[in-house]
FIDREN-93635 format. One record per residue: residue in three letters; x, y, z of N, C-alpha, C in turn. Coordinates in steps of 0.05 Angstrom, whole numbers, plus 5000, padded with zeros to 4 digits. Layout:
N
+------+------+------+------+-------+-------+-------+------+------+------+
: rest : n.xx : n.yy : n.zz : ca.xx : ca.yy : ca.zz : c.xx : c.yy : c.zz :
+------+------+------+------+-------+-------+-------+------+------+------+
:  ALA :    X :    Y :    Z :     X :     Y :     Z :    X :    Y :    Z :
...
+------+------+------+------+-------+-------+-------+------+------+------+
% end
This chain:
192
+------+------+------+------+-------+-------+-------+------+------+------+
: rest : n.xx : n.yy : n.zz : ca.xx : ca.yy : ca.zz : c.xx : c.yy : c.zz :
+------+------+------+------+-------+-------+-------+------+------+------+
:  MET : 8648 : 7509 : 1934 :  8647 :  7483 :  1947 : 8651 : 7485 : 1977 :
:  TRP : 8663 : 7507 : 1986 :  8669 :  7509 :  2015 : 8645 : 7508 : 2033 :
:  PRO : 8622 : 7521 : 2026 :  8599 :  7518 :  2043 : 8590 : 7489 : 2045 :
:  LEU : 8591 : 7475 : 2023 :  8583 :  7446 :  2023 : 8602 : 7430 : 2041 :
:  ILE : 8628 : 7435 : 2037 :  8647 :  7420 :  2053 : 8644 : 7426 : 2083 :
:  LEU : 8640 : 7451 : 2089 :  8636 :  7458 :  2117 : 8611 : 7446 : 2129 :
:  PHE : 8589 : 7447 : 2114 :  8564 :  7435 :  2123 : 8568 : 7406 : 2130 :
:  ASN : 8580 : 7391 : 2111 :  8585 :  7362 :  2115 : 8604 : 7357 : 2138 :
:  ALA : 8625 : 7373 : 2140 :  8644 :  7369 :  2161 : 8632 : 7372 : 2189 :
:  VAL : 8614 : 7392 : 2192 :  8602 :  7398 :  2218 : 8585 : 7374 : 2227 :
:  TYR : 8566 : 7365 : 2210 :  8548 :  7344 :  2220 : 8563 : 7317 : 2221 :
:  LEU : 8582 : 7312 : 2204 :  8597 :  7287 :  2205 : 8615 : 7285 : 2229 :
:  LEU : 8629 : 7307 : 2235 :  8645 :  7307 :  2259 : 8628 : 7304 : 2284 :
:  ALA : 8606 : 7319 : 2286 :  8588 :  7317 :  2309 : 8577 : 7289 : 2311 :
:  GLY : 8568 : 7278 : 2289 :  8557 :  7251 :  2289 : 8578 : 7230 : 2297 :
:  SER : 8603 : 7233 : 2287 :  8624 :  7214 :  2294 : 8630 : 7216 : 2324 :
:  TRP : 8632 : 7240 : 2334 :  8637 :  7243 :  2363 : 8615 : 7230 : 2379 :
:  TYR : 8590 : 7235 : 2372 :  8568 :  7224 :  2387 : 8568 : 7194 : 2386 :
:  PHE : 8571 : 7182 : 2362 :  8570 :  7153 :  2359 : 8593 : 7140 : 2373 :
:  LEU : 8616 : 7152 : 2373 :  8639 :  7141 :  2387 : 8635 : 7143 : 2417 :
:  GLN : 8623 : 7165 : 2427 :  8617 :  7168 :  2456 : 8597 : 7147 : 2465 :
:  THR : 8577 : 7141 : 2448 :  8557 :  7121 :  2456 : 8564 : 7093 : 2447 :
:  THR : 8588 : 7089 : 2437 :  8598 :  7064 :  2426 : 8578 : 7051 : 2407 :
:  ASN : 8567 : 7067 : 2389 :  8549 :  7057 :  2369 : 8564 : 7051 : 2344 :
:  LEU : 8576 : 7027 : 2343 :  8594 :  7019 :  2321 : 8579 : 7018 : 2294 :
:  GLU : 8554 : 7011 : 2294 :  8538 :  7011 :  2270 : 8539 : 7038 : 2256 :
:  PHE : 8534 : 7059 : 2271 :  8533 :  7085 :  2259 : 8560 : 7098 : 2255 :
:  VAL : 8580 : 7088 : 2269 :  8608 :  7096 :  2263 : 8614 : 7086 : 2234 :
:  ILE : 8605 : 7062 : 2228 :  8609 :  7051 :  2201 : 8594 : 7067 : 2181 :
:  TYR : 8569 : 7074 : 2187 :  8553 :  7090 :  2169 : 8565 : 7117 : 2163 :
:  VAL : 8576 : 7130 : 2184 :  8590 :  7155 :  2180 : 8614 : 7152 : 2161 :
:  ALA : 8629 : 7130 : 2165 :  8651 :  7125 :  2147 : 8642 : 7121 : 2118 :
:  VAL : 8620 : 7107 : 2115 :  8609 :  7103 :  2088 : 8600 : 7130 : 2076 :
:  ILE : 8587 : 7146 : 2091 :  8578 :  7173 :  2082 : 8603 : 7189 : 2073 :
:  VAL : 8624 : 7189 : 2089 :  8649 :  7203 :  2083 : 8660 : 7192 : 2056 :
:  ALA : 8660 : 7166 : 2053 :  8671 :  7154 :  2028 : 8654 : 7162 : 2004 :
:  ILE : 8627 : 7162 : 2007 :  8609 :  7170 :  1985 : 8613 : 7199 : 1978 :
:  LEU : 8612 : 7216 : 1998 :  8616 :  7245 :  1992 : 8644 : 7251 : 1981 :
:  GLY : 8664 : 7238 : 1992 :  8691 :  7241 :  1981 : 8693 : 7232 : 1952 :
:  GLY : 8681 : 7210 : 1946 :  8681 :  7200 :  1919 : 8667 : 7218 : 1899 :
:  VAL : 8644 : 7228 : 1907 :  8628 :  7246 :  1890 : 8643 : 7273 : 1887 :
:  PHE : 8652 : 7284 : 1909 :  8665 :  7310 :  1908 : 8691 : 7309 : 1892 :
:  SER : 8706 : 7287 : 1895 :  8732 :  7285 :  1881 : 8729 : 7281 : 1851 :
:  THR : 8705 : 7274 : 1842 :  8701 :  7270 :  1813 : 8684 : 7292 : 1800 :
:  ILE : 8680 : 7314 : 1815 :  8662 :  7335 :  1806 : 8671 : 7347 : 1779 :
:  ASN : 8697 : 7348 : 1774 :  8706 :  7359 :  1748 : 8697 : 7342 : 1724 :
:  ARG : 8694 : 7316 : 1729 :  8685 :  7298 :  1707 : 8655 : 7294 : 1707 :
:  THR : 8643 : 7292 : 1731 :  8615 :  7286 :  1733 : 8598 : 7311 : 1729 :
:  LYS : 8608 : 7334 : 1735 :  8594 :  7360 :  1732 : 8567 : 7360 : 1745 :
:  PHE : 8565 : 7347 : 1769 :  8540 :  7349 :  1783 : 8535 : 7378 : 1791 :
:  PRO : 8510 : 7387 : 1786 :  8504 :  7414 :  1794 : 8504 : 7417 : 1825 :
:  ARG : 8508 : 7441 : 1834 :  8509 :  7446 :  1863 : 8485 : 7436 : 1878 :
:  TRP : 8461 : 7439 : 1866 :  8437 :  7431 :  1880 : 8437 : 7401 : 1885 :
:  MET : 8448 : 7385 : 1867 :  8450 :  7356 :  1871 : 8468 : 7350 : 1895 :
:  LEU : 8490 : 7365 : 1896 :  8510 :  7361 :  1917 : 8498 : 7369 : 1944 :
:  TRP : 8482 : 7390 : 1944 :  8468 :  7398 :  1969 : 8448 : 7376 : 1978 :
:  LEU : 8433 : 7366 : 1958 :  8413 :  7345 :  1965 : 8427 : 7320 : 1976 :
:  LEU : 8450 : 7313 : 1964 :  8465 :  7290 :  1974 : 8476 : 7295 : 2002 :
:  SER : 8485 : 7319 : 2007 :  8495 :  7327 :  2033 : 8472 : 7327 : 2054 :
:  PHE : 8449 : 7336 : 2046 :  8425 :  7335 :  2063 : 8418 : 7307 : 2071 :
:  TRP : 8421 : 7288 : 2051 :  8416 :  7260 :  2058 : 8434 : 7250 : 2080 :
:  GLY : 8460 : 7258 : 2077 :  8479 :  7250 :  2098 : 8471 : 7259 : 2125 :
:  LEU : 8461 : 7284 : 2127 :  8451 :  7295 :  2152 : 8427 : 7279 : 2162 :
:  LEU : 8408 : 7273 : 2144 :  8385 :  7257 :  2152 : 8393 : 7230 : 2163 :
:  HIS : 8413 : 7219 : 2151 :  8423 :  7192 :  2160 : 8435 : 7194 : 2188 :
:  VAL : 8452 : 7214 : 2192 :  8465 :  7217 :  2218 : 8444 : 7223 : 2240 :
:  LEU : 8425 : 7241 : 2233 :  8403 :  7247 :  2252 : 8387 : 7222 : 2258 :
:  GLY : 8382 : 7205 : 2238 :  8367 :  7181 :  2241 : 8378 : 7162 : 2263 :
:  GLY : 8404 : 7162 : 2266 :  8416 :  7145 :  2286 : 8422 : 7159 : 2312 :
:  ALA : 8422 : 7186 : 2312 :  8430 :  7201 :  2336 : 8406 : 7211 : 2352 :
:  VAL : 8386 : 7219 : 2338 :  8362 :  7231 :  2352 : 8345 : 7209 : 2364 :
:  ARG : 8338 : 7212 : 2389 :  8321 :  7192 :  2402 : 8293 : 7203 : 2405 :
:  ILE : 8274 : 7187 : 2399 :  8246 :  7194 :  2404 : 8235 : 7171 : 2422 :
:  GLY : 8229 : 7178 : 2446 :  8222 :  7157 :  2465 : 8245 : 7139 : 2470 :
:  ASP : 8241 : 7112 : 2467 :  8262 :  7093 :  2472 : 8275 : 7083 : 2446 :
:  ALA : 8269 : 7096 : 2424 :  8280 :  7087 :  2398 : 8293 : 7111 : 2384 :
:  VAL : 8310 : 7104 : 2364 :  8322 :  7125 :  2348 : 8303 : 7135 : 2326 :
:  LEU : 8309 : 7157 : 2314 :  8292 :  7170 :  2294 : 8286 : 7151 : 2271 :
:  PHE : 8306 : 7134 : 2263 :  8302 :  7116 :  2241 : 8277 : 7097 : 2246 :
:  ALA : 8271 : 7091 : 2271 :  8249 :  7073 :  2277 : 8223 : 7089 : 2280 :
:  TYR : 8224 : 7115 : 2279 :  8200 :  7132 :  2283 : 8178 : 7125 : 2263 :
:  GLN : 8155 : 7120 : 2273 :  8132 :  7113 :  2256 : 8117 : 7139 : 2249 :
:  VAL : 8120 : 7147 : 2224 :  8108 :  7173 :  2215 : 8078 : 7171 : 2213 :
:  TYR : 8068 : 7150 : 2200 :  8039 :  7147 :  2196 : 8033 : 7118 : 2191 :
:  PRO : 8011 : 7108 : 2203 :  8005 :  7079 :  2200 : 7989 : 7072 : 2175 :
:  PHE : 8001 : 7075 : 2152 :  7988 :  7066 :  2127 : 7984 : 7036 : 2127 :
:  LEU : 8003 : 7021 : 2139 :  8002 :  6992 :  2141 : 8016 : 6984 : 2166 :
:  ASP : 8003 : 6969 : 2184 :  8015 :  6960 :  2208 : 8009 : 6931 : 2213 :
:  LEU : 8029 : 6914 : 2205 :  8026 :  6885 :  2209 : 8045 : 6876 : 2230 :
:  GLY : 8055 : 6894 : 2247 :  8073 :  6888 :  2269 : 8102 : 6886 : 2260 :
:  GLU : 8119 : 6889 : 2280 :  8148 :  6887 :  2277 : 8158 : 6905 : 2254 :
:  ASP : 8172 : 6894 : 2234 :  8183 :  6909 :  2212 : 8163 : 6916 : 2191 :
:  LEU : 8140 : 6903 : 2191 :  8120 :  6908 :  2170 : 8102 : 6932 : 2177 :
:  TYR : 8114 : 6954 : 2178 :  8100 :  6979 :  2184 : 8108 : 7000 : 2163 :
:  ILE : 8087 : 7012 : 2152 :  8091 :  7034 :  2133 : 8074 : 7058 : 2143 :
:  LEU : 8086 : 7078 : 2150 :  8109 :  7093 :  2139 : 8127 : 7101 : 2162 :
:  LYS : 8153 : 7095 : 2159 :  8173 :  7102 :  2179 : 8193 : 7122 : 2167 :
:  TYR : 8206 : 7136 : 2185 :  8227 :  7156 :  2177 : 8247 : 7142 : 2160 :
:  ASP : 8256 : 7118 : 2167 :  8275 :  7103 :  2152 : 8267 : 7099 : 2123 :
:  GLN : 8241 : 7093 : 2118 :  8231 :  7089 :  2091 : 8231 : 7115 : 2075 :
:  LEU : 8225 : 7137 : 2088 :  8226 :  7163 :  2075 : 8255 : 7170 : 2066 :
:  VAL : 8274 : 7164 : 2084 :  8302 :  7169 :  2077 : 8311 : 7152 : 2053 :
:  HIS : 8302 : 7127 : 2053 :  8308 :  7109 :  2030 : 8296 : 7120 : 2004 :
:  PHE : 8271 : 7128 : 2006 :  8257 :  7139 :  1982 : 8272 : 7163 : 1972 :
:  TYR : 8280 : 7181 : 1990 :  8294 :  7206 :  1983 : 8321 : 7200 : 1970 :
:  LEU : 8337 : 7183 : 1983 :  8364 :  7178 :  1973 : 8364 : 7165 : 1946 :
:  TYR : 8348 : 7144 : 1942 :  8350 :  7130 :  1917 : 8335 : 7144 : 1895 :
:  GLY : 8317 : 7162 : 1902 :  8307 :  7181 :  1882 : 8329 : 7199 : 1872 :
:  LEU : 8345 : 7209 : 1891 :  8368 :  7226 :  1884 : 8389 : 7211 : 1868 :
:  VAL : 8394 : 7186 : 1875 :  8414 :  7170 :  1860 : 8404 : 7166 : 1832 :
:  ALA : 8379 : 7162 : 1827 :  8368 :  7159 :  1800 : 8372 : 7185 : 1784 :
:  VAL : 8367 : 7207 : 1797 :  8370 :  7233 :  1783 : 8400 : 7238 : 1777 :
:  MET : 8417 : 7230 : 1795 :  8446 :  7233 :  1790 : 8455 : 7215 : 1767 :
:  ALA : 8444 : 7190 : 1766 :  8450 :  7172 :  1744 : 8440 : 7183 : 1718 :
:  TYR : 8416 : 7194 : 1718 :  8404 :  7207 :  1694 : 8422 : 7229 : 1685 :
:  HIS : 8431 : 7246 : 1703 :  8450 :  7268 :  1696 : 8475 : 7257 : 1683 :
:  LEU : 8487 : 7236 : 1695 :  8511 :  7225 :  1684 : 8507 : 7214 : 1656 :
:  LEU : 8485 : 7199 : 1651 :  8480 :  7188 :  1625 : 8475 : 7210 : 1604 :
:  ARG : 8461 : 7231 : 1611 :  8454 :  7252 :  1592 : 8478 : 7272 : 1588 :
:  ASN : 8489 : 7281 : 1610 :  8507 :  7304 :  1609 : 8536 : 7297 : 1610 :
:  VAL : 8543 : 7273 : 1618 :  8572 :  7266 :  1619 : 8577 : 7245 : 1597 :
:  ILE : 8562 : 7224 : 1597 :  8566 :  7203 :  1576 : 8556 : 7213 : 1549 :
:  GLY : 8535 : 7230 : 1550 :  8525 :  7243 :  1525 : 8504 : 7228 : 1510 :
:  VAL : 8488 : 7212 : 1524 :  8465 :  7198 :  1511 : 8443 : 7219 : 1508 :
:  THR : 8440 : 7230 : 1484 :  8421 :  7251 :  1480 : 8394 : 7241 : 1469 :
:  GLU : 8394 : 7217 : 1459 :  8369 :  7205 :  1449 : 8361 : 7182 : 1467 :
:  HIS : 8341 : 7167 : 1460 :  8332 :  7143 :  1474 : 8325 : 7150 : 1503 :
:  SER : 8307 : 7170 : 1506 :  8300 :  7179 :  1533 : 8288 : 7158 : 1551 :
:  LYS : 8273 : 7139 : 1539 :  8262 :  7118 :  1555 : 8284 : 7099 : 1566 :
:  LEU : 8304 : 7094 : 1550 :  8327 :  7078 :  1560 : 8343 : 7092 : 1581 :
:  VAL : 8347 : 7118 : 1577 :  8361 :  7134 :  1598 : 8345 : 7132 : 1624 :
:  PHE : 8319 : 7135 : 1622 :  8302 :  7133 :  1646 : 8305 : 7106 : 1659 :
:  PHE : 8303 : 7085 : 1643 :  8304 :  7057 :  1652 : 8331 : 7052 : 1666 :
:  PHE : 8353 : 7060 : 1653 :  8380 :  7054 :  1664 : 8386 : 7072 : 1689 :
:  SER : 8373 : 7095 : 1690 :  8376 :  7111 :  1714 : 8363 : 7098 : 1738 :
:  VAL : 8340 : 7087 : 1734 :  8326 :  7073 :  1756 : 8341 : 7047 : 1763 :
:  LEU : 8350 : 7033 : 1742 :  8365 :  7008 :  1747 : 8391 : 7014 : 1762 :
:  ALA : 8405 : 7035 : 1755 :  8430 :  7043 :  1770 : 8424 : 7049 : 1799 :
:  SER : 8402 : 7063 : 1804 :  8394 :  7069 :  1831 : 8388 : 7044 : 1847 :
:  VAL : 8373 : 7026 : 1836 :  8367 :  7001 :  1850 : 8392 : 6984 : 1854 :
:  GLY : 8411 : 6985 : 1835 :  8436 :  6971 :  1839 : 8452 : 6982 : 1862 :
:  VAL : 8454 : 7009 : 1864 :  8468 :  7021 :  1886 : 8453 : 7014 : 1912 :
:  SER : 8427 : 7014 : 1911 :  8412 :  7007 :  1936 : 8417 : 6978 : 1945 :
:  ALA : 8423 : 6961 : 1926 :  8430 :  6933 :  1933 : 8456 : 6932 : 1948 :
:  LEU : 8475 : 6949 : 1941 :  8500 :  6951 :  1956 : 8495 : 6960 : 1984 :
:  ASN : 8477 : 6978 : 1988 :  8470 :  6988 :  2015 : 8457 : 6965 : 2031 :
:  GLU : 8440 : 6950 : 2019 :  8427 :  6928 :  2034 : 8447 : 6906 : 2041 :
:  ILE : 8466 : 6901 : 2023 :  8488 :  6882 :  2029 : 8504 : 6892 : 2053 :
:  MET : 8510 : 6918 : 2053 :  8525 :  6930 :  2076 : 8509 : 6926 : 2102 :
:  GLU : 8483 : 6932 : 2101 :  8466 :  6928 :  2124 : 8466 : 6899 : 2134 :
:  PHE : 8465 : 6880 : 2115 :  8466 :  6852 :  2121 : 8492 : 6845 : 2136 :
:  LEU : 8514 : 6855 : 2125 :  8540 :  6850 :  2138 : 8542 : 6862 : 2166 :
:  ILE : 8530 : 6885 : 2169 :  8529 :  6897 :  2196 : 8512 : 6879 : 2215 :
:  ALA : 8489 : 6870 : 2204 :  8471 :  6853 :  2221 : 8484 : 6827 : 2230 :
:  VAL : 8501 : 6816 : 2213 :  8513 :  6790 :  2221 : 8539 : 6793 : 2236 :
:  SER : 8550 : 6818 : 2237 :  8576 :  6821 :  2250 : 8575 : 6838 : 2275 :
:  ILE : 8554 : 6854 : 2279 :  8552 :  6871 :  2302 : 8527 : 6862 : 2317 :
:  GLU : 8531 : 6854 : 2342 :  8508 :  6843 :  2357 : 8487 : 6863 : 2362 :
:  GLN : 8494 : 6887 : 2372 :  8475 :  6908 :  2377 : 8472 : 6926 : 2352 :
:  ASN : 8451 : 6921 : 2336 :  8446 :  6936 :  2312 : 8417 : 6941 : 2309 :
:  GLY : 8410 : 6960 : 2293 :  8382 :  6967 :  2288 : 8374 : 6962 : 2259 :
:  VAL : 8388 : 6944 : 2246 :  8384 :  6940 :  2217 : 8356 : 6930 : 2211 :
:  GLY : 8346 : 6911 : 2226 :  8320 :  6900 :  2221 : 8323 : 6874 : 2206 :
:  GLY : 8301 : 6860 : 2201 :  8302 :  6834 :  2189 : 8295 : 6834 : 2159 :
:  TYR : 8287 : 6811 : 2150 :  8280 :  6807 :  2122 : 8259 : 6826 : 2112 :
:  GLU : 8237 : 6829 : 2128 :  8216 :  6847 :  2119 : 8225 : 6876 : 2117 :
:  ASN : 8243 : 6884 : 2135 :  8254 :  6911 :  2134 : 8270 : 6915 : 2108 :
:  ALA : 8287 : 6895 : 2102 :  8303 :  6896 :  2077 : 8286 : 6898 : 2052 :
:  MET : 8265 : 6882 : 2052 :  8247 :  6883 :  2028 : 8232 : 6909 : 2026 :
:  LEU : 8223 : 6919 : 2049 :  8210 :  6946 :  2048 : 8230 : 6967 : 2039 :
:  ASP : 8255 : 6965 : 2048 :  8275 :  6984 :  2039 : 8277 : 6983 : 2009 :
:  PHE : 8279 : 6959 : 1997 :  8280 :  6957 :  1968 : 8256 : 6969 : 1954 :
:  CYS : 8232 : 6965 : 1966 :  8208 :  6976 :  1954 : 8209 : 7007 : 1954 :
:  PHE : 8218 : 7018 : 1976 :  8220 :  7047 :  1978 : 8243 : 7058 : 1961 :
:  ASN : 8265 : 7043 : 1958 :  8286 :  7050 :  1941 : 8277 : 7052 : 1912 :
:  LEU : 8262 : 7031 : 1903 :  8252 :  7031 :  1876 : 8231 : 7053 : 1872 :
:  ALA : 8213 : 7056 : 1891 :  8193 :  7077 :  1888 : 8205 : 7105 : 1886 :
:  GLY : 8225 : 7110 : 1903 :  8239 :  7136 :  1902 : 8252 : 7140 : 1875 :
:  ALA : 8266 : 7119 : 1865 :  8279 :  7121 :  1839 : 8259 : 7126 : 1816 :
:  LEU : 8237 : 7112 : 1816 :  8216 :  7116 :  1796 : 8204 : 7144 : 1796 :
:  VAL : 8197 : 7153 : 1820 :  8185 :  7179 :  1822 : 8204 : 7201 : 1815 :
:  ALA : 8228 : 7201 : 1826 :  8247 :  7222 :  1821 : 8257 : 7222 : 1792 :
:  ALA : 8262 : 7199 : 1781 :  8271 :  7197 :  1753 : 8249 : 7207 : 1734 :
:  SER : 8224 : 7200 : 1740 :  8201 :  7209 :  1724 : 8199 : 7240 : 1725 :
:  LEU : 8201 : 7251 : 1749 :  8200 :  7280 :  1752 : 8223 : 7294 : 1737 :
:  TYR : 8247 : 7283 : 1741 :  8271 :  7295 :  1728 : 8269 : 7292 : 1698 :
:  HIS : 8259 : 7269 : 1688 :  8256 :  7265 :  1659 : 8236 : 7285 : 1648 :
:  TYR : 8214 : 7289 : 1662 :  8193 :  7308 :  1653 : 8205 : 7336 : 1652 :
:  LEU : 8219 : 7344 : 1673 :  8230 :  7371 :  1674 : 8252 : 7374 : 1654 :
:  ALA : 8268 : 7354 : 1649 :  8290 :  7355 :  1629 : 8278 : 7359 : 1601 :
:  LYS : 8256 : 7346 : 1595 :  8243 :  7349 :  1569 : 8232 : 7377 : 1564 :
:  ARG : 8224 : 7390 : 1586 :  8213 :  7417 :  1583 : 8235 : 7437 : 1581 :
+------+------+------+------+-------+-------+-------+------+------+------+
% end
């Protein structure tokens, strides 16, 4: 676990220092949330039995999130970076952005982690379609908590980059898509 802990400590401390220096309260809160998530997951590892690769993928998400708020491209942060114009209806209605890819990635991973918990910790060995369904549902539920947190940041911190209603709904769409794709892939690989 030490390489994982060291990896997380380095980028979280660097991100915290940077966000405090730039007085970016929004991302100071995000770093605190990442610390709480990683702390919660790592402290339950004896019960959850998450494989190391899942923990590395979760740690990599944390790094992607910190970089999203710290790295600037032009006059915007990486989270606003427009990767490819699949759809451009102005403002928040733009697909595909870095932020959307990070949402897709994280909630795909959350679905896989939920699938792992249902199969390997709780012990649901049959009903694979229900395990798949509840894995996706758990991921979307966790993503709702994230969107609530973003809403609270938007209404309490004047300078924020959360985005509006369209951004929140696109986040939900990418959260669900990531959960469906990753859970499908994991389900297929688990059956083999």
